[in-house]
N, C-alpha and C positions, 0 to 999 in steps of 0.2 A: 377411130371414130368415122362413121359414114358421113360424107359431105352432105349437107342439108340443101334441099331444093327450096328456094324461097318463093313465096307467093303472097298475094293479098289475102285470099280466102281459100281455106281448105275445107271441103265438104266431105264428110265421112258417111258413106252409105249411098248407094245408087238405086234406091227404091224410088217411088213417086216423090217423096219429100225431098230427098237428096238431089235427084236430077232436076226437079223444078227449082230448087235453091241454086244449083250450079248454073242453070240457064239464066236465071234472073240476075245473079251476081255478075256473070260474064257479060250479059247484055248491058249491064250498068257501067261497063268500061274498066273493070278491075280484073287482075290476073287471078284465075280460078282453077283449082285442081279438085277433081272429084275422084275419090277412091272407093272401091268396094271389095269386100272379102271374097265374093264369088268369082270363079274363073270366067263364068258367062253370066252377065247381068240378067236377072229375072228367073234364073234357074230355080226349080223346086219351090214355086210359090205355095204358101200355105193358107191363103185367104179364100173366101168363098167366091170371089171374082164378080161380085155384084156391085154396080155403082149406080147412083141415082141419075136420071136422064139430064137433070139440070147441070151436072158437072161438065158435060161435054159442051153445052151451050156457053157456060160462064167462062171456060178456059180455052175454048176453040181447039179441043183435043181431036186427034185423028180418029175417025170412026171406023177405020179399017180393022181395028182390034175387036170390034163388037161381034159377038157370036149370035146373040138373039136378044130380043126385047122381052121385058117382063112387065106385066100390068098390075099384079096384086101380090100381097104377102098374106099367106094363109097360116094361121097359128092353130096347132092342135095340142091340147093338154091331154096327156096320156096316163093310163094306168096299165102299163104294159108296153115295152119298147116297140117302135115301128108304128103300124097302123092299128094295133090292137087296143080295144077299149078306149076309144076317144071320148072323153067325158065333157070336153068343151071345145068348140071350134069357133074361129073368128076369121073374118076376111076384111082387109082394108086395101084401098088403092095404094100402090107403091110402084109408080112408073120408073123404070130404069133399064139397064142393060147388063147382060152377062158378057164379060169380056175375056179375051185371051190375055191373061195377066203377064205372061212372058213377053208377048209382043208389046203390050202396053208399056211395061217397064223399059224395054229396049228402045221403043220409039222416043220416050222421054229422055233417055240417056243420049240418044243421037241428037236430039234437039239441043241438049246442053253442049255437046261437042260442036255442033254447028254454030252456036253462039260464041264459041271460042274457049270453052273450058277444056282442060286436059283431063282425059279420063284414064284411070289405071284400074284394070280388073285384077282379081287374084291378089289383092293387096290388103293385108289384114293388120289393123292397128294393134300394137302390142305393148307400147311403152310411151312414157312422157318423161323427157329429160331436159330440164331447164329451157322449156319453151319449144323443144324439138319433139315432134310427134314421130315416133319410130314405128315403121310397118314392115312386116315380112311379106315377101313375094317370091315366086319361083326364080326370079332373077337375082335374088339376094335382098338384104335389108335395104330399106329406103328411109330417109329422114326428111321431114318436111318442117320448114320454119315459116309458118304463116303469121300474118298480122291478126287474123281472126279465124275462128273455127266454127263451122255449122255442123252440129251433131244430128245426123239423120239416120243413125245406125240401129234403129229398132228398139224393141222393148228391153233387150239385154245390151244396152248401149256400152260399147267399149270406152267411148269418150267419158261417159258418166263414171264408169268404174275407175278409169285412170285419174279422175279428179277426186276420187274418194267419196262419191255420192252413192248412198244406199240404193240397192236395186228396187225396182217396182215389185209389187205383188202381182203375180201372173197366174193364169190358168193354162192348162194344156189344150191345144187344138190338134185334132187328128182328122184326116180326110182321105177319101178315096174317090176315084172317078168310076162310076158304074153305069151300065146301060139302063135306060129308062124303059118301062113297059110301053109307055106312050108319051108323046111330047107334052110339056106343061107350059102354061102361060103365066106361071106364078112361082115364087119361091115359097117353100113350106118350112115352117119352124115347128119343132117338136119340143114341148116342155114335159119333163118327166122327173120324178124324184131321183132317178138313177143319174141324171146329169147334174150332179151337185155343183152349184155355182155357175151353170152354163145352160146350154141347150143343144139339141140336134138340128140338123138342117138338110134339106134337099134343094139344091140350086140348079135349075135346068140349063143345059147347053146343047140345044138341039136334041139329038137322040141319046145323049148321055147326061149325067148330072154329077155335080160335086155333092157328095154325101159325107157328112162329118158330124163332129160334136166337139164341144168345148166343155171341160169339167175341171174340177180342182185337181191340183197336182198329186194329191194322195190317192186319187181314184185310178183304177186299172182301166185306162181309156181304151186300150186295145181290146180287152175282153168285152167292155160295154159296147164298143163299135160293132163287134161281130154280132152281138145280140140285136143291136139296132138294125143292122143290115138284114139279118134273118127276118125280123119283124116286117121290114119294108118289102122283102120278097114275098112273104106270106100275104101281105096286104095288096100285092099287085102293083106297087109303086115302081119297083125296079126289078130287073131280071138278074139272073146269076152272072157272075163275072166281075173282076176288078181290073180296070185298065191302067190305073196309076195310084200311087200312094204318096201322101205328104203329111207334114206335121210341123208344129212350132209352138210358140207361146204367145199369149195375148195379154197385154197389160190391162189390169182392171183397178188400178189405184187412183185413177183420175189424173188431172193435170199436175205437173210438177209445181212446187212452190215457187221455183225460180226458173224462168225460161231463158233469160239472158243475163249474164253477169260477166263483167270485165270483157274478155275477148272471146267468149263462147256463147253461142245461141243454140237452143234445142228446138227441133221441129218434128212433126209427124209422131210416130209411135214413141220415139225417143223423148218427146216432150210430154208424153202421157195424154195425147189428144184422142186416143182410141175411146170409143163410147163404152163405158163400164158395163152396160147391159147387153148391147147388141154385138159389141166387138168390132163394129165398123170403123174404118179409119182412113180409107182412100181419099174422100173429099177433104178431110182435115189435113191430110198429108200434102195434097196438091196445093191447097191454099197457104198453109203455114210455110211450106218450102218456098213458094213464090215470094211471100212477104219477107221471110228471113233473108233470102238472097238480095232482094231489093234494099232492105235495111242495111245489110252488110256492105253493099256497094256504096250507099250514101255515107255510111260511117267511115269507110276507107277514103273516099274522095274528100270529105270534109275534115278528116283527122279527128273525129269525135266518136269514139266507140260507145260513148254513153247513149248514142242514138238507138242502139239495140233495144233499149228499154221501151222505145216507141213501138217496136215490133211486139214486145211482150204485152204491152197495154192493148194493142189492137187485137191480139189473139185472145186475151182474157175477156175483152169486151164482147167478142163474137161467140166464144165457146164456154166461158166460165160458168155462167148460169146453167146451161144445158148439161154440162159434164158434172157439175156439183149435184144437180138434181138426180142425175143417173146414178152417181156414186151412192147417194143416200138410199135410193131404191135397191141398189145392189146389196148394200149392207143389210137392209130389211129382208131381201130375198134369201141371202145366204144364211142369215141367223134365224130367219122365220120367227123372230121375236114379236114383231108387230102383227104378223099374220100367220098364226100357227097352222092353219089349214092350208094344204098345198094348193088346191084350186083357187082359194081366196087369195093366196099369196101371188099366184100368177096374174090374177085379175088386177092386182094392185101394183105389181112391179114389172110386168112385161109391157113394152112400149106400145103394143097394138091395142091394149085394152084401155077403157076410159079411166079406170082407177089409177093408171100411171101418172096422170096429171096432178093427182093429189100430192101435196107436199108433206114431207116427213121432217119433223123437227128433231135434229140429231146434234147432241152436244158432246159426243165422244171424240177422242183425239183422232187426228187424221191418220190414214194408213201410212205405214212405213214405205220408204223408197220413193218419196215424192220430192226429194231434195232439189 
C-alpha cells in the first residue's frame, strides 16, 4: 500500500476554480494540496477565452494575460453555415477581454503556490479507498488522505465518478485558431439548425480568432466545423489556414443538486455552474473556487465541516435563479416544443434577445447527472 500524504484540503483540478480554491484555502492557514492531471497546467484549453471585464476588477486578476478588449456581442441567425443567408442579426454591448487561457491558468496556479499550496502536475485521480484518494503520476502512484476535498476537475469530474455520482449531460465543443481577414471589436455568435443544442462562434484575438462550435454528442462536429469554416471563409470573416485545434465537453445540465456534502465540495464546471445556454464558466469558476477554499479553511480551523453548506447556500443564492432559468431555456431550445420555428426559438432562447427574459414554466424531471 502506497503511504498516504496527509493534508487538510485536497483540491482536484488546477483550472481557474481549483487554483482559486487552493489559493483561498492556503491563505486561510490550512495545509493544501492541488493536483492536476495535465503535465503542464493550462495546456490545450478548449474554451473561447472570453471573460467579462468586471471579473478582473472584482478579483484583482493579472491583466498580463489579456490579448485584446471586446466591446460587443453580435448574434447571427443563419440558414447556411458561416456568413451565408443571415436571416436575423442582433448586437448588444458585451465589454470584456480575450485572454491567453494558458497564461491565465498558470498565473492562478502560481498564486496558489505562492500562498503555500503544494502543486502536483501530471497527477490523475483514479481511485478512492477508505478515505484515501489514489492518483497516478509519472513518478508512481500517490495516495492522499485529506480532511476535506474540493472537486474542481471539470465536467467529467473524477471525484464525482469515484463517489458514484451520475455524470452531467454534456455537449461537444470543438475549436480551431484561424487567421482573421481583419480585426474585430466583437465576439460573433452563429445560431443555425446544424448546431443542434449549441452554437458557433468567432472570438477575436488580434489578427487571429478562436472559431468553434458546440453541438450535441451525436452530431459529427468535425464535419460541421469544416462546413462552418468554409462558410466563414466565403463570407470574408476568416482566411485560409488553421493554427491550432482543441476540443472538449461542456456541461449543460445546470447546477448539481448537492454542492457540498460531508467532506467534499464541488466548484466550477464540476459543480455544474457553466451557463447551460452560453457555455460560459470562467467567472463562476473563479468565484466558486475562491468561496469554496475560504469555506474549507474555516471548516478545518473550527472543526465543523458542516460549514461547507454555507458555501453551497451562497453559490445557490448567487447563481441558482440564473442557471435554472437558462436550463429551462435550453430545454425549450433543444426540444423546440415551445417554439417550433427555429428563428422564433432563437429569439426566445438565446441570451442576447429580449425573449430570453420570458420565463418558461417547466414541470418535467430534472436532467440526469446533477447529483
